[in-house]
C-alpha positions as CSV (number, residue, x, y, z in Angstrom):
1,M,-24.1,14.2,-1.2
2,E,-22.0,15.9,-4.0
3,F,-18.5,17.3,-4.5
4,N,-17.7,19.5,-7.6
5,G,-20.8,17.9,-9.1
6,V,-19.8,14.1,-8.4
7,I,-22.3,12.1,-6.5
8,L,-20.8,10.6,-3.3
9,E,-22.8,7.7,-2.1
10,D,-23.7,7.7,1.6
11,T,-21.7,4.8,2.7
12,Y,-18.4,3.8,4.2
13,A,-15.2,1.9,3.5
14,E,-14.6,-1.0,6.0
15,G,-11.2,-1.1,7.5
16,F,-9.5,-3.9,9.6
17,P,-6.4,-4.3,11.9
18,V,-3.2,-5.3,10.4
19,W,0.5,-5.1,11.6
20,V,2.7,-2.6,9.8
21,A,6.4,-2.5,9.5
22,R,8.4,0.5,7.9
23,V,11.7,-0.2,6.2
24,V,14.0,2.7,4.9
25,I,16.1,1.7,1.9
26,T,18.8,3.9,0.7
27,A,21.2,3.6,-2.2
28,V,23.9,5.6,-4.0
29,S,21.2,7.3,-6.1
30,K,17.6,8.0,-6.2
31,E,17.1,5.5,-9.1
32,W,18.7,2.5,-7.5
33,A,16.9,3.1,-4.2
34,Y,13.7,3.1,-6.1
35,K,14.5,-0.1,-8.0
36,A,15.1,-1.8,-4.6
37,A,12.0,-0.4,-3.0
38,T,10.1,-1.5,-6.0
39,E,11.3,-5.0,-5.9
40,A,10.9,-5.3,-2.1
41,T,7.3,-4.5,-2.4
42,G,6.4,-6.9,-5.3
43,F,3.6,-9.5,-5.4
44,A,2.1,-7.6,-2.3
45,T,-1.2,-6.2,-3.6
46,S,-3.7,-8.0,-1.6
47,T,-3.7,-10.7,1.2
48,I,-6.3,-12.5,-0.8
49,G,-3.6,-14.0,-2.8
50,C,-0.3,-12.5,-1.8
51,P,1.7,-13.0,1.5
52,C,1.3,-9.4,2.4
53,E,0.3,-6.0,1.1
54,A,3.1,-3.5,0.8
55,G,4.1,-0.4,-1.1
56,I,6.3,2.7,-1.3
57,E,5.3,5.2,1.3
58,K,7.5,8.0,0.3
59,Y,10.8,9.5,-1.2
60,L,13.3,10.4,1.3
61,S,16.1,13.0,0.4
62,A,19.6,12.5,1.5
63,S,19.0,14.8,4.5
64,E,16.4,12.6,5.7
65,T,18.3,9.2,6.0
66,P,20.9,7.9,8.5
67,D,23.6,7.5,5.8
68,H,22.8,10.7,4.0
69,R,21.9,9.1,0.6
70,P,18.6,9.3,-1.2
71,G,16.1,6.5,-0.3
72,Y,12.3,5.5,0.2
73,S,10.5,4.2,3.0
74,I,8.2,1.4,2.4
75,L,5.4,-0.3,4.5
76,I,4.9,-4.0,4.7
77,C,1.4,-5.0,6.0
78,C,0.0,-8.3,7.3
79,G,-0.8,-10.5,10.3
80,K,1.7,-10.3,13.2
81,K,3.2,-13.8,12.7
82,A,3.7,-13.4,8.8
83,L,5.3,-10.1,9.3
84,K,8.5,-11.1,10.6
85,E,8.9,-13.6,7.7
86,Q,8.1,-11.0,5.1
87,V,10.2,-8.2,6.4
88,L,13.1,-10.6,6.6
89,E,12.5,-12.3,3.1
90,R,11.9,-9.0,1.2
91,I,15.0,-7.4,2.5
92,A,17.3,-10.5,2.1
93,E,16.0,-11.3,-1.4
94,C,15.1,-7.9,-2.9
95,V,17.3,-5.2,-1.1
96,L,20.5,-7.1,-0.2
97,T,20.7,-8.1,-3.8
98,A,20.3,-4.6,-5.3
99,P,23.5,-2.7,-5.9
100,T,24.7,-0.1,-3.2
101,T,21.6,-0.6,-0.9
102,A,21.3,-0.2,2.8
103,V,18.5,-0.9,5.2
104,F,17.4,1.2,8.3
105,N,14.5,0.9,10.8
106,G,11.7,3.3,9.6
107,K,10.3,3.3,13.2
108,A,6.6,2.6,12.3
109,G,6.3,2.1,16.1
110,S,7.7,0.0,19.0
111,E,4.7,-2.2,19.9
112,E,6.6,-5.0,18.1
113,I,10.4,-5.2,17.2
114,I,11.4,-7.4,14.4
115,P,14.9,-9.0,14.6
116,V,15.9,-9.3,11.0
117,K,19.2,-11.1,11.8
118,L,20.7,-10.9,8.3
119,H,24.2,-10.4,9.4
120,F,24.7,-14.2,9.3
121,F,25.0,-13.8,5.5
122,G,28.4,-12.5,6.2
123,D,29.5,-16.0,7.2
124,G,31.6,-14.7,10.1
125,Y,33.1,-11.6,8.0
126,E,30.5,-9.3,9.1
127,S,31.2,-6.5,11.4
128,K,29.4,-3.8,13.7
129,V,29.5,-0.2,12.5
130,E,27.8,3.1,13.4
131,V,26.1,5.1,10.9
132,G,24.5,8.2,11.6
133,G,24.6,7.5,15.2
134,I,22.8,4.1,14.8
135,Q,24.4,0.8,15.5
136,C,24.5,-1.4,12.3
137,W,26.0,-4.3,10.8
138,S,28.4,-4.3,7.9
139,I,28.1,-7.4,5.7
140,P,30.8,-7.8,2.9
141,I,29.3,-8.5,-0.4
142,M,30.7,-8.6,-4.0
143,G,29.6,-5.1,-4.6
144,G,31.1,-3.5,-1.5
145,D,29.7,-3.8,2.0
146,F,25.8,-3.9,2.8
147,I,24.9,-1.9,5.7
148,I,21.9,-2.9,7.8
149,E,20.1,-1.9,11.0
150,E,18.8,-5.2,12.1
151,E,15.7,-4.3,14.2
152,V,12.8,-3.0,12.5
153,G,9.7,-1.6,14.3
154,A,6.1,-2.4,13.7
155,I,2.7,-1.2,14.8
156,K,-0.8,-2.1,14.7
157,G,-2.2,-0.3,11.8
158,V,-5.2,-0.3,9.5
159,A,-5.9,-2.0,6.0
160,G,-9.0,-1.8,3.9
161,G,-9.5,1.9,3.4
162,N,-11.0,2.2,-0.1
163,F,-13.2,4.0,-2.7
164,L,-14.5,3.3,-6.1
165,I,-14.4,5.7,-9.1
166,M,-16.9,5.5,-11.5
167,G,-16.4,7.3,-14.8
168,D,-18.2,8.1,-18.1
169,S,-15.2,6.5,-19.9
170,Q,-12.4,4.2,-19.3
171,M,-9.9,7.1,-19.5
172,S,-11.8,9.5,-17.3
173,A,-12.1,6.9,-14.5
174,L,-8.5,6.0,-15.0
175,V,-7.1,9.6,-15.0
176,A,-9.3,10.2,-11.8
177,A,-7.7,7.1,-10.1
178,E,-4.3,8.5,-11.1
179,A,-5.1,11.9,-9.7
180,A,-6.3,10.1,-6.4
181,V,-3.2,8.1,-6.0
182,T,-0.9,11.1,-6.6
183,A,-2.8,13.0,-3.9
184,I,-2.6,10.1,-1.4
185,A,1.2,9.8,-2.0
186,D,1.6,13.3,-0.2
187,V,-0.1,11.8,3.0
188,P,2.4,10.2,5.4
189,G,1.8,6.8,6.8
190,C,-0.1,5.5,3.8
191,I,0.3,3.2,1.0
192,T,-1.9,2.2,-2.1
193,P,-0.6,-1.5,-2.8
194,F,-2.0,-2.2,-6.0
195,P,-0.2,-1.8,-9.4
196,G,0.2,2.2,-9.8
197,G,-2.1,2.3,-6.9
198,V,-5.2,1.3,-8.8
199,V,-7.3,-1.8,-8.7
200,S,-9.0,-2.7,-11.9
201,S,-10.4,-6.1,-11.0
202,G,-12.2,-5.7,-7.6
203,S,-13.6,-8.9,-6.1
204,K,-16.0,-10.5,-3.9
205,V,-15.7,-13.2,-1.3
206,G,-16.3,-16.6,-2.8
207,S,-17.9,-17.4,-6.2
208,K,-21.7,-18.0,-7.3
209,K,-20.7,-20.7,-9.8
210,Y,-17.1,-22.1,-8.9
211,K,-17.0,-23.4,-5.4
212,F,-13.3,-23.9,-5.4
213,M,-12.8,-19.9,-5.9
214,G,-12.0,-18.0,-2.7
215,A,-12.8,-14.8,-4.6
216,S,-14.2,-13.9,-7.8
217,T,-15.2,-10.8,-10.0
218,N,-17.5,-8.3,-8.3
219,E,-20.3,-8.4,-10.9
220,K,-22.3,-5.5,-9.4
221,F,-19.5,-3.2,-10.5
222,C,-18.7,-4.6,-13.9
223,P,-20.1,-2.1,-16.6
224,S,-20.0,-4.6,-19.6
225,I,-22.6,-6.9,-18.0
226,A,-24.6,-4.3,-16.2
227,S,-27.6,-5.4,-18.3
228,K,-27.3,-8.9,-17.1
229,V,-27.0,-8.3,-13.5
230,E,-30.2,-7.7,-11.7
231,D,-28.5,-6.0,-8.7
232,T,-25.9,-4.1,-10.6
233,E,-24.5,-0.9,-9.0
234,I,-23.5,0.6,-12.2
235,P,-25.4,4.0,-12.9
236,A,-26.5,4.9,-16.4
237,G,-23.6,6.3,-18.5
238,V,-20.8,4.7,-16.4
239,K,-18.3,2.8,-18.7
240,A,-15.5,1.9,-16.1
241,V,-14.9,1.5,-12.4
242,Y,-11.6,1.7,-10.5
243,E,-11.0,1.1,-7.0
244,I,-8.4,2.7,-4.6
245,V,-7.2,0.6,-1.7
246,I,-5.3,2.2,1.3
247,D,-3.4,0.8,4.1
248,G,-1.9,3.0,6.8
249,V,-0.3,3.1,10.1
250,D,-3.4,4.6,11.9
251,V,-7.0,5.6,11.4
252,A,-6.0,9.2,11.1
253,S,-3.5,8.4,8.2
254,V,-6.2,6.4,6.4
255,N,-8.8,9.1,7.0
256,A,-6.5,11.8,5.5
257,A,-5.8,9.5,2.5
258,M,-9.4,8.9,1.8
259,K,-10.1,12.7,2.0
260,A,-7.2,13.6,-0.4
261,G,-7.8,10.9,-2.9
262,V,-11.7,11.4,-3.0
263,Q,-11.4,15.1,-3.5
264,A,-8.5,14.7,-6.3
265,A,-10.9,12.3,-8.2
266,C,-13.8,14.5,-8.1
267,R,-12.0,17.2,-9.8
268,V,-11.6,15.1,-12.9
269,P,-14.0,15.7,-15.7
270,G,-16.2,12.5,-16.6
271,V,-16.3,11.2,-12.9
272,V,-20.0,10.4,-12.3
273,K,-19.9,8.8,-8.8
274,I,-17.8,7.7,-6.0
275,T,-18.8,4.7,-3.6
276,A,-16.9,2.5,-1.2
277,G,-16.8,-1.1,-0.3
278,N,-17.9,-2.8,3.0
279,Y,-19.3,-5.9,4.5
280,G,-21.9,-4.4,6.8
281,G,-19.3,-4.3,9.6
282,N,-18.2,-7.9,9.5
283,L,-14.9,-7.4,8.2
284,G,-13.4,-5.1,10.7
285,P,-14.2,-2.4,13.3
286,F,-12.9,0.9,11.2
287,K,-15.5,2.7,9.3
288,F,-14.3,5.5,6.9
289,Q,-17.5,7.5,5.9
290,L,-17.4,9.0,2.5
291,K,-19.3,12.0,3.8
292,D,-16.2,12.8,5.9
293,C,-14.2,13.2,2.7
294,I,-15.8,16.5,1.6
């Protein structure tokens, strides 16, 4: 298959179930809301080594938030048991501590309700307030009052959507990856949890040489050693490969993100091929076919 002269391999990305919570963070300015959202989604690229996968979903204007201030919605994705802990800790340590912030339920779904219970930080000085018709807690802090809606909804979503961009230079592949991430940012219900949305060090399960490693470099997609790897997946002329990983609230969202991202990447000069990663159906039940992206 081809799109805009770029080869699309006849394969699929393999997704698996994950629990997803959406948290809305507002602040006195777009800049402060962004700083808090960025902090709250830190160290959350891959569950291989992080406690969860998280990222900024989208910017929210003042007309879209309960307290009529600018904000961002973030998605936090992991197993059901760990999700409660991750939502609480990221709000408590990364948002409560940020100047002028407030937190509201982003209503990802109602399959699971997470009780944040942060009002105890008020040490008895906390009080109940209504903001935008929503019952919240007001917690007195040094910078003013921290407003929080303490129940956050969660839903069973999808993780593992992905595609790999192969370029004839490092910059062509990177520009294409950036274009893909920008396009995906316009798709609601999805995040790309890696730095800037781009994966530079895609991995494989385990290690051929070091038995203590749970994951190691995916040598089949490393251009600099293509001549040394018998089963290399690097075509002639490819100098760099970047991966885009997508988590979403449902299959439809991830499908839409895959389509938007792949098409955007294929429009960048220098992109040679697009492929995707899977484990032959052993990782999860969801299959995102690259052929559906064109």
